[in-house]
Kinemage of the C-alpha trace (Angstrom):
@kinemage 1
@onewidth
@group {chain A} dominant
@subgroup {mainchain}
@vectorlist {calphas} color= white
{ca gln a 1} P 37.177 17.643 -1.721
{ca ile a 2} L 39.063 15.794 1.005
{ca thr a 3} L 42.842 15.494 1.239
{ca thr a 4} L 44.067 12.870 3.674
{ca val a 5} L 47.321 13.007 5.654
{ca ser a 6} L 48.788 10.513 3.171
{ca gly a 7} L 48.113 12.863 0.269
{ca asn a 8} L 45.105 11.025 -1.242
{ca glu a 9} L 42.328 13.274 -2.539
{ca phe a 10} L 38.578 12.479 -2.707
{ca leu a 11} L 35.713 14.515 -4.138
{ca leu a 12} L 32.223 14.034 -2.638
{ca gln a 13} L 29.298 15.942 -4.090
{ca ser a 14} L 25.517 16.045 -3.729
{ca asp a 15} L 22.574 18.412 -4.200
{ca ile a 16} L 21.202 17.502 -0.785
{ca asp a 17} L 22.313 19.618 2.175
{ca phe a 18} L 21.551 17.156 4.954
{ca leu a 19} L 23.387 14.384 3.083
{ca ile a 20} L 26.508 16.543 2.890
{ca leu a 21} L 26.294 17.208 6.619
{ca asp a 22} L 25.882 13.472 7.263
{ca trp a 23} L 29.056 12.856 5.299
{ca phe a 24} L 30.887 15.488 7.290
{ca his a 25} L 29.795 14.047 10.638
{ca ala a 26} L 30.770 10.541 9.520
{ca ile a 27} L 34.226 11.756 8.469
{ca lys a 28} L 34.660 13.758 11.665
{ca asn a 29} L 33.665 10.773 13.807
{ca ala a 30} L 36.173 8.618 11.938
{ca ile a 31} L 38.894 11.191 12.596
{ca asp a 32} L 37.943 11.394 16.276
{ca arg a 33} L 38.430 7.645 16.601
{ca leu a 34} L 42.026 7.836 15.337
{ca pro a 35} L 44.954 7.602 17.794
{ca lys a 36} L 45.776 10.991 19.288
{ca glu a 37} L 49.025 11.399 17.373
{ca gln a 38} L 47.160 11.005 14.034
{ca arg a 39} L 44.106 13.051 14.960
{ca ile a 40} L 43.380 16.395 13.344
{ca thr a 41} L 42.735 19.140 15.869
{ca ser a 42} L 39.189 20.481 15.992
{ca arg a 43} L 40.312 24.097 15.727
{ca asn a 44} L 41.397 23.384 12.137
{ca leu a 45} L 37.904 22.257 11.178
{ca glu a 46} L 35.793 24.783 9.283
{ca phe a 47} L 32.896 24.249 6.907
{ca lys a 48} L 31.922 25.531 3.520
{ca leu a 49} L 28.974 24.588 1.319
{ca arg a 50} L 29.260 26.155 -2.131
{ca arg a 51} L 26.616 26.017 -4.880
{ca ser a 52} L 27.965 25.538 -8.388
{ca ser a 53} L 25.077 25.461 -10.868
{ca ser a 54} L 22.903 22.639 -9.493
{ca ile a 55} L 25.687 20.828 -7.622
{ca glu a 56} L 26.589 21.162 -3.941
{ca leu a 57} L 30.302 20.754 -3.450
{ca leu a 58} L 31.776 19.723 -0.143
{ca asn a 59} L 35.018 21.497 -0.877
{ca asn a 60} L 38.332 21.830 0.777
{ca leu a 61} L 39.358 25.428 0.092
{ca asp a 62} L 42.475 27.211 1.139
{ca thr a 63} L 41.884 30.778 -0.029
{ca glu a 64} L 44.787 32.109 1.952
{ca ser a 65} L 47.468 30.378 -0.118
{ca lys a 66} L 48.013 29.380 -3.751
{ca glu a 67} L 50.986 27.182 -2.878
{ca pro a 68} L 50.854 23.408 -3.606
{ca lys a 69} L 49.382 21.301 -0.823
{ca pro a 70} L 51.930 19.568 1.417
{ca glu a 71} L 52.216 15.815 1.001
{ca his a 72} L 51.428 15.120 4.666
{ca arg a 73} L 48.597 17.440 5.516
{ca lys a 74} L 47.579 17.708 9.182
{ca ser a 75} L 44.262 19.520 8.780
{ca leu a 76} L 40.889 18.977 7.084
{ca ile a 77} L 39.066 22.200 6.156
{ca phe a 78} L 35.367 22.596 5.480
{ca arg a 79} L 33.431 25.826 5.382
{ca leu a 80} L 29.651 25.949 5.470
{ca asn a 81} L 28.171 29.145 4.071
{ca tyr a 82} L 24.428 29.841 3.834
{ca ser a 83} L 23.374 33.137 2.321
{ca ala a 84} L 20.949 35.312 4.257
{ca ser a 85} L 18.785 35.773 1.159
{ca asp a 86} L 18.233 32.002 0.840
{ca thr a 87} L 17.151 31.858 4.484
{ca asn a 88} L 14.700 34.729 3.990
{ca asp a 89} L 13.248 33.038 0.906
{ca arg a 90} L 12.702 29.822 2.809
{ca asn a 91} L 11.026 31.660 5.675
{ca arg a 92} L 8.647 33.404 3.260
{ca val a 93} L 7.702 30.094 1.649
{ca lys a 94} L 7.064 28.516 5.074
{ca ser a 95} L 4.900 31.468 6.107
{ca arg a 96} L 2.788 31.252 2.943
{ca leu a 97} L 2.342 27.506 3.318
{ca lys a 98} L 1.173 27.927 6.929
{ca lys a 99} L -1.384 30.539 5.849
{ca phe a 100} L -2.608 28.297 3.007
{ca ile a 101} L -3.031 25.287 5.309
{ca ser a 102} L -4.778 27.310 8.044
{ca arg a 103} L -7.302 28.705 5.522
{ca arg a 104} L -7.960 25.349 3.849
{ca pro a 105} L -11.581 24.151 4.335
{ca ser a 106} L -12.144 21.020 6.400
{ca leu a 107} L -12.978 17.648 4.856
{ca lys a 108} L -16.479 17.874 6.330
{ca thr a 109} L -17.057 21.264 4.652
{ca leu a 110} L -15.896 19.927 1.279
{ca gln a 111} L -18.177 16.912 1.641
{ca glu a 112} L -21.160 19.120 2.569
{ca lys a 113} L -20.569 21.228 -0.553
{ca gly a 114} L -20.393 18.077 -2.675
{ca leu a 115} L -16.798 18.711 -3.731
{ca ile a 116} L -15.640 15.476 -2.080
{ca lys a 117} L -17.940 12.486 -2.096
{ca asp a 118} L -17.876 9.552 0.305
{ca gln a 119} L -15.373 7.044 -1.005
{ca ile a 120} L -16.359 3.478 -1.858
{ca phe a 121} L -12.896 2.055 -2.404
{ca gly a 122} L -10.740 2.111 0.714
{ca ser a 123} L -13.641 2.624 3.140
{ca his a 124} L -14.693 0.206 5.851
{ca leu a 125} L -17.371 -2.217 4.700
{ca his a 126} L -19.855 -1.257 7.407
{ca leu a 127} L -19.467 2.466 6.589
{ca val a 128} L -20.205 1.871 2.901
{ca cys a 129} L -23.270 -0.173 3.865
{ca glu a 130} L -24.467 2.430 6.367
{ca his a 131} L -24.135 5.166 3.748
{ca glu a 132} L -26.108 3.122 1.209
{ca lys a 133} L -28.566 1.840 3.832
{ca ser a 134} L -27.902 -1.761 2.846
{ca thr a 135} L -25.910 -4.757 4.038
{ca val a 136} L -24.129 -5.395 0.718
{ca pro a 137} L -22.340 -2.597 -1.181
{ca gln a 138} L -24.132 -1.652 -4.387
{ca phe a 139} L -20.871 -1.813 -6.333
{ca val a 140} L -20.418 -5.464 -5.339
{ca arg a 141} L -23.951 -6.267 -6.499
{ca leu a 142} L -23.431 -4.490 -9.844
{ca cys a 143} L -20.138 -6.291 -10.517
{ca ile a 144} L -21.616 -9.696 -9.714
{ca lys a 145} L -24.623 -9.083 -11.977
{ca ala a 146} L -22.356 -7.945 -14.831
{ca val a 147} L -20.107 -11.004 -14.523
{ca glu a 148} L -23.078 -13.382 -14.387
{ca arg a 149} L -24.556 -11.746 -17.495
{ca arg a 150} L -21.471 -11.892 -19.664
{ca gly a 151} L -18.543 -13.530 -17.878
{ca leu a 152} L -19.467 -17.006 -16.613
{ca asp a 153} L -18.095 -18.671 -19.750
{ca val a 154} L -14.970 -16.511 -20.087
{ca asp a 155} L -11.701 -18.434 -19.881
{ca gly a 156} L -9.812 -17.566 -16.686
{ca ile a 157} L -12.488 -15.297 -15.265
{ca tyr a 158} L -11.129 -13.641 -12.063
{ca arg a 159} L -7.699 -15.144 -12.738
{ca val a 160} L -6.884 -13.097 -15.851
{ca ser a 161} L -5.974 -9.477 -15.108
{ca gly a 162} L -7.739 -6.570 -16.779
{ca asn a 163} L -6.071 -3.383 -17.978
{ca leu a 164} L -4.882 -1.651 -14.809
{ca ala a 165} L -5.354 1.874 -16.194
{ca thr a 166} L -8.985 1.097 -17.070
{ca ile a 167} L -9.545 -0.531 -13.679
{ca gln a 168} L -8.226 2.606 -11.979
{ca lys a 169} L -10.516 4.702 -14.173
{ca leu a 170} L -13.490 2.589 -13.067
{ca arg a 171} L -12.363 2.957 -9.459
{ca phe a 172} L -12.339 6.747 -9.880
{ca val a 173} L -15.818 6.757 -11.455
{ca val a 174} L -17.217 4.630 -8.623
{ca asn a 175} L -15.768 6.977 -6.008
{ca gln a 176} L -17.052 10.123 -7.740
{ca glu a 177} L -20.424 9.177 -9.220
{ca glu a 178} L -23.506 7.695 -7.614
{ca lys a 179} L -24.805 5.997 -10.767
{ca leu a 180} L -22.715 3.390 -12.565
{ca asn a 181} L -23.502 1.529 -15.769
{ca leu a 182} L -21.180 -1.448 -16.171
{ca asp a 183} L -22.745 -2.186 -19.554
{ca asp a 184} L -21.133 0.972 -20.919
{ca ser a 185} L -18.715 0.215 -23.756
{ca gln a 186} L -15.723 1.499 -21.781
{ca trp a 187} L -16.196 -1.423 -19.363
{ca glu a 188} L -16.786 -4.014 -22.078
{ca asp a 189} L -13.744 -6.035 -21.015
{ca ile a 190} L -15.200 -8.204 -18.241
{ca his a 191} L -11.708 -8.619 -16.750
{ca val a 192} L -11.812 -4.897 -15.906
{ca val a 193} L -14.996 -5.489 -13.879
{ca thr a 194} L -13.568 -8.521 -12.072
{ca gly a 195} L -10.299 -6.660 -11.471
{ca ala a 196} L -12.166 -3.739 -9.912
{ca leu a 197} L -14.210 -6.071 -7.697
{ca lys a 198} L -11.041 -7.779 -6.440
{ca met a 199} L -9.469 -4.360 -5.872
{ca phe a 200} L -12.492 -3.279 -3.805
{ca phe a 201} L -12.058 -6.225 -1.441
{ca arg a 202} L -8.273 -5.861 -1.414
{ca glu a 203} L -8.490 -2.185 -0.402
{ca leu a 204} L -10.885 -2.708 2.504
{ca pro a 205} L -9.077 -1.366 5.611
{ca glu a 206} L -10.258 -4.546 7.336
{ca pro a 207} L -10.810 -7.592 5.111
{ca leu a 208} L -14.130 -9.312 4.529
{ca phe a 209} L -13.033 -11.898 7.105
{ca pro a 210} L -12.332 -9.502 10.030
{ca tyr a 211} L -8.885 -9.591 11.615
{ca cys a 212} L -10.242 -10.881 14.935
{ca phe a 213} L -11.582 -13.978 13.145
{ca phe a 214} L -8.441 -14.827 11.165
{ca glu a 215} L -6.768 -17.179 13.652
{ca gln a 216} L -10.106 -18.845 14.436
{ca phe a 217} L -10.697 -19.657 10.764
{ca val a 218} L -7.126 -20.965 10.460
{ca glu a 219} L -7.604 -23.241 13.471
{ca ala a 220} L -10.920 -24.453 12.067
{ca ile a 221} L -9.441 -25.390 8.670
{ca lys a 222} L -6.767 -27.447 10.458
{ca ile a 223} L -9.403 -29.805 11.940
{ca gln a 224} L -8.931 -33.262 10.426
{ca asp a 225} L -12.524 -34.489 10.586
{ca asn a 226} L -14.375 -32.981 7.630
{ca ala a 227} L -17.816 -32.779 9.284
{ca thr a 228} L -16.365 -31.105 12.370
{ca arg a 229} L -14.335 -28.731 10.185
{ca ile a 230} L -17.430 -27.659 8.219
{ca lys a 231} L -19.427 -27.218 11.417
{ca ser a 232} L -16.678 -25.055 12.931
{ca ile a 233} L -16.406 -22.858 9.811
{ca arg a 234} L -20.190 -22.501 9.695
{ca ser a 235} L -20.265 -21.434 13.355
{ca leu a 236} L -17.636 -18.745 12.728
{ca val a 237} L -19.430 -17.451 9.619
{ca lys a 238} L -22.670 -17.066 11.590
{ca lys a 239} L -20.838 -14.851 14.115
{ca leu a 240} L -19.686 -12.330 11.495
{ca pro a 241} L -21.122 -8.780 11.472
{ca arg a 242} L -24.197 -8.506 9.265
{ca pro a 243} L -22.543 -6.593 6.371
{ca asn a 244} L -19.666 -9.084 6.316
{ca tyr a 245} L -21.982 -12.097 6.420
{ca asp a 246} L -24.405 -10.860 3.751
{ca thr a 247} L -21.627 -9.684 1.422
{ca met a 248} L -19.733 -12.942 1.902
{ca lys a 249} L -22.823 -15.044 1.241
{ca leu a 250} L -23.604 -13.184 -1.994
{ca leu a 251} L -19.981 -13.345 -3.177
{ca phe a 252} L -19.568 -17.069 -2.472
{ca glu a 253} L -22.902 -17.843 -4.115
{ca his a 254} L -21.595 -16.011 -7.174
{ca leu a 255} L -18.231 -17.793 -7.110
{ca gln a 256} L -20.046 -21.101 -6.856
{ca lys a 257} L -21.708 -20.282 -10.187
{ca ile a 258} L -18.261 -19.573 -11.636
{ca ala a 259} L -16.969 -22.944 -10.404
{ca ala a 260} L -20.014 -24.705 -11.847
{ca lys a 261} L -18.798 -23.620 -15.311
{ca glu a 262} L -15.289 -24.985 -14.731
{ca ser a 263} L -15.368 -27.060 -17.930
{ca val a 264} L -15.721 -23.826 -19.928
{ca asn a 265} L -13.952 -21.119 -17.914
{ca leu a 266} L -11.303 -23.439 -16.378
{ca met a 267} L -11.856 -21.950 -12.910
{ca ser a 268} L -12.202 -24.675 -10.275
{ca thr a 269} L -12.897 -24.103 -6.585
{ca gln a 270} L -9.180 -24.571 -6.019
{ca ser a 271} L -8.325 -21.887 -8.596
{ca leu a 272} L -10.840 -19.481 -7.055
{ca gly a 273} L -9.385 -20.236 -3.605
{ca ile a 274} L -5.936 -19.245 -4.849
{ca val a 275} L -7.302 -15.999 -6.342
{ca phe a 276} L -9.556 -14.942 -3.471
{ca gly a 277} L -7.844 -16.442 -0.409
{ca pro a 278} L -5.304 -13.629 0.230
{ca thr a 279} L -7.849 -11.021 -0.959
{ca leu a 280} L -10.616 -11.893 1.489
{ca leu a 281} L -8.708 -12.845 4.630
{ca arg a 282} L -5.307 -11.969 5.993
{ca pro a 283} L -3.666 -11.503 9.396
{ca glu a 284} L -3.542 -8.013 10.867
{ca lys a 285} L 0.238 -8.251 11.204
{ca glu a 286} L 2.276 -10.241 8.733
{ca thr a 287} L 4.702 -12.710 10.288
{ca gly a 288} L 7.272 -15.111 8.950
{ca asn a 289} L 4.484 -17.628 8.267
{ca met a 290} L 3.222 -15.928 5.102
{ca ala a 291} L 3.517 -19.068 2.957
{ca val a 292} L 1.698 -21.184 5.561
{ca his a 293} L -1.006 -18.534 6.004
{ca met a 294} L -1.522 -18.335 2.241
{ca leu a 295} L -2.067 -22.083 2.098
{ca tyr a 296} L -4.729 -21.892 4.819
{ca gln a 297} L -6.344 -18.823 3.221
{ca asn a 298} L -6.760 -20.705 -0.049
{ca gln a 299} L -8.085 -23.808 1.688
{ca ile a 300} L -10.680 -21.834 3.665
{ca val a 301} L -12.122 -20.231 0.528
{ca glu a 302} L -12.018 -23.533 -1.357
{ca leu a 303} L -13.873 -25.375 1.434
{ca met a 304} L -16.515 -22.646 1.738
{ca leu a 305} L -17.167 -22.880 -2.005
{ca ser a 306} L -17.300 -26.672 -2.020
{ca glu a 307} L -19.569 -26.792 1.029
{ca tyr a 308} L -21.515 -23.580 0.362
{ca ser a 309} L -24.962 -25.011 1.114
{ca lys a 310} L -23.834 -26.512 4.436
{ca ile a 311} L -22.053 -23.363 5.583
{ca phe a 312} L -24.537 -20.703 4.450
{ca gly a 313} L -27.729 -22.774 4.403
{ca ser a 314} L -30.394 -22.814 7.100
{ca glu a 315} L -30.133 -25.052 10.159
{ca glu a 316} L -32.524 -27.557 8.541
{ca asp a 317} L -30.148 -27.897 5.581
């Protein structure tokens, strides 16, 4: 409770200690900036923090007198009181936490015991491939096969969202189990499979199009001459690390099959570019050009789908 020199009273309350102290310092600084004749002397400043049930009261107490407060009060009184028992309790908790953390087994130990498995989602693409001794993650292959078996004709495939809770459940299963059966009834909604595949690419610490290539792809898509633009994109794709190139080639081959069924599933190369552009390539640091970047991201994916054979084909092609 604060009583000003003009007699106005204010009550400030919070459960958070540091917030109360912030308030006090803000009020004190405001008082210190007042002209000297209006300033409250520092020797009249005391602090008290009193707990009432679950509420911390920043209270102005005058225990010495029961008389009414004068209309023009020249002092602001706060008392801050921490009990010794509370301090001891906090110290004991800190000590126990330190002991718990120091005795906790390392991540490597937990992995060796099989309690924590290597993650698929959220891991770098090359690490997943190294672990599986392949150049394309097995999860990506399984998702593509499942979609091509039962999703090519589905309206809005890859555009329509699946149930997020089920997608997260699939994500958990992939991270914890080595064997995955996407034909299981719990994954019967094909939008769950496509949602999980998009999530896999979205959660890569570095996107499928590596950060160091982002600006180069953007500059290439800006080229006006179509033949030169395709040649430039092709040249950049050939420079990608092997896991990125092989995964990209398989994914775009798959998306080309989706686009080929546009009359049924209503997913054109443009629609797929909108869906996958921001998922597959993005700048390392976002700038104020997000809208412009998104346009280029979509166009890059759309061009690579439209000109798949020229970009991923052999030199003779």
